[in-house]
N, C-alpha and C positions, 0 to 999 in steps of 0.2 A: 451656451457655447458648445460647438460640436466636440465630441469626445473621441480620443484616440483609441477606439475600441476595436478588438478583433472579434468578429462574429462569424464563426465557422458555418459552412453550409448545413452541417448537422444541427447546430443550435438554431439556425434560421428556420429550418424545416419544422422544428418543434414549436418555436414561439411565433412563427408567422412573420411575413415581410413587414407588416404594419408596425408590430412591436419592435422589430429590428431597426426600422427607420427611426422610431422614437428614441431608442437607445443611442443610436449614432448621432442623433441631433442633440442629445443631452437632455431630452425631456423626462426620461425615466431612468437615467443612469446617474449615480453619484459622481461628483467631481473627485473628492478625496474618499478613500476607503482604506480599510485594513486588509492587506492581501491575505486571503484565507488559506494560503499555502505556507508562506514564511512568517505571516503575522506582523509584518512591518508596513508602515503607511505607503500608500500609493496615490497617484493623482492622475486620473484619466484625461485631464486637460493637458498634461505635461509629458506623459510617457505612455507607451503602448500597453494596453490593458486587455486581458483575455476575459471573455464571458464564458463561464463554466456552468452548464445546466445539469443539476442532479435531479433525477426523476425517481420518486418512490412509487408505492402502490397507488396512493391517492393524492400525493403532493409533489410539486416541483419547486425547486429553489434555484434561482439564478444567482450565482456568486461571481465575484470579481477577483482577479489575481494579476500580478505582474506578468506580462507576456514572457519575460525571461524565466519565470517560475513554472508556468503551465501554459500549454496551448488551449485555445478555445475548443471545447469538446462537450459531449453529452455522456454522462455516466449513469448507468442504472444501479440503484441501491435499494435496500429494503426500506419500507416505511419507518421502521424503528431506527435504522441508521440515520435516516434523513432527519427525523425529529431530534435525535441526539445531536446531530451536527448543528441544527438550528439553535438548540439550547446552548451548545458550546460557543457558537458565534456570538450569541447574546451575552455570554458571561466571559468573553475573551479578556476583558480588562482585569477581572478578578482572577482568572486562571493564570495570567501572566505573573502574578505575585506568588504563586505556589512554588515551593521547592520541589524539584524533581530528583529522585535518587540517581546516583551515578550509573547504576546498572539496574536491570529489571529481572524479577523472577518470571518464569514462564506464565503466560496468560492462557488459561484453557478457553477453548473456543468451540463454536458449533461444529458438528460433524459434517464434513463433506460427504454427501450421500453417495457420490460415485466413487469414493475411494476408501473410506475408513469404515470397518465393520462396526456394528452397533456398540460393542464394548469398548471401543477405542475413541479417544479424543486426541486433538493435537495440542501439544504444548509449544508455545511460541516465546522466544526471548529476543529482545532487540538489543543491539549493542554495536559499537564501532570496532571494525576489524582493520588492522594495519596490513596493507598489501603494497609492495614496492614503494615503501616510505610515504604512503598516503593513506589517510583514514577514510574508510568507506562505511556507509550505513548497512547494517546487516540484520537479517531475521534468521534465527535458527529454529527449525521445525522438527519436532520429534514426537511421534505418537506415543500413547501410554500403553499400547499393546501391539502385537504383531498384526499386520494388515494383509488380509487375504484378497486375492483377485476377485472382483465381483463375479458372482455366479458359481464360485467354487466352495467346496466344503473342506478344503485342505487346511492343514495346521501351519503351512509355511508362511513366510513374511515376504510379500511382494511389494512393499512400500517403495523401495528404490527402483525396481524394474518398472513399476507403473509411472513413476516420475521420469525415468529415462525415456520411456515411450512418448512422453509429452514434450521432450526436448531438453530436459535437464542433463547436465554433463557430469559423468563420474570424475572425481578428483582423487589424486594420489598425494597432492600437497597443495598448500595455499600459496602458490608462487606468483600467480597472475589473476587478474580480474576475469571471472568466467564470462562467456559470450552472452549477449543480450538474447532473451527469449521473447521474440515478438508475439504479440497477441495476449501476453500475460502482463499484469501491472499490479502495483501496490497502491491501495487507496488510502490517502491521508485526508481526513475531514477535520477542519478547524484545528489543524496541528496535531491531531491524534490518529492513531493507526486503527482503521476500521476493517479492512479486508484485503485479501489477495484475490485478484480477479483473473479468470482464465477465459479462453475463447469459448463462445457458446457453440456446442456441437450442432445445434439446429440453425446456426447463423444468427446474425443480429448482434445486439450489444453483448459485451462480456458478462459472465455470470460469476458469482462468488465461489471460488474453490475453498476458501477459508474465510470466515467472518467472526468477529469478536462478539461475545455476548455483551460486553461492555467495552467502549473504546479504550485502547491501550495507550497510555500516555508515554511519550518518548522524550528524551532529553533535548534541550536546545541544541547541543552539539550534534546529536543524531539528525535532527530536523534540518539544521544548517548543512550538514554533509549531504543529506538527500536532495536538498535544493541545489547544491553546488553540482552534484553529479547527475541530477535528474533521473536517478535510478537507485534501486536498493538491491543489494546482493542477498539472495535467499539460499541458505544451506539446509539440507534435509538429511537426516540420518535415521536408521532404525531404532526402535525402542531399546533403551539401555545404553545407547552409544555416547550420549552427551551428558545427560542428567541436568539437575537444577544447579547451575554454577553461580555462586554469589558475586563473582567479579568477572570483568571482561578478560583479564589475563588468564583466569582459569577456563573461561569459555573458549578462548583461543587454543589453549593447550588441549582441551577436549576435541576441538575441531581438527587440530593437527593429527591427533592420535586416530580419530575416526577416518581421516583421509588415508593415513598410512596403512590402516587396516582394510581399506577398500570399502568403507561403509559411509561414504559421503557423496552427495551429488549437489550441484549448485547451478545457478543461473543469475544473470543480472536482469531485473525486472524494471521496466520504465515506471516512472512515478505518475500517479494521478492524484488529484486532490480537490478540495473545496475550501 
């Protein structure tokens, strides 16, 4: 039976017209599936379904998602991330039984080579932030040391100026949702946080500005809010501004203080996923 599949031109260019035709005819696409963004069942015979192609260094994986969760797209990831996502997808039934903490401690991640000097890594905390009486999924990013501008030997901290140059907005208070920063996105793979992607300076597919050594698990509430809004709010502050906060209310207090002190930038980043 034909499938209600969305196959974008970008995906079609990667898999070829023949494979795209087989997918649309139902020869190589599943009828029912678990949406790899929201993890709830989907049926490509009954509802619009997106094809999402993740390409690693040596492997490519075609995933399926509700069209209301994700558009059909191609996302470049590392081979390690892709293999981790494949393992996660295979274990989705077991993972759904795990208890997830209400909030998360920062997850240290790989160094973005174009931003953070060798001695600094980024700490990332996921949590829900209340803005205008609505909960939004958020990532709070704070380096472990001052960040110098590439090519300089100074001892200053250019972390916020560098992000402002990329389009992040300075905040003095958390009164409204920051504007969307197009070209950037947050990568969720099998319901876990894998990377923050930025535009490729050489053109082509986005590249990782931040990527996790190990996927960062998020709460069901965080993932549901991300799927609802189709975006994640990213807040960034210099070293020592936020700290490791054990609860979301304390994280919010630290964000409010950093904003009042002129030490906070933010943007809304569209959601990508597998």
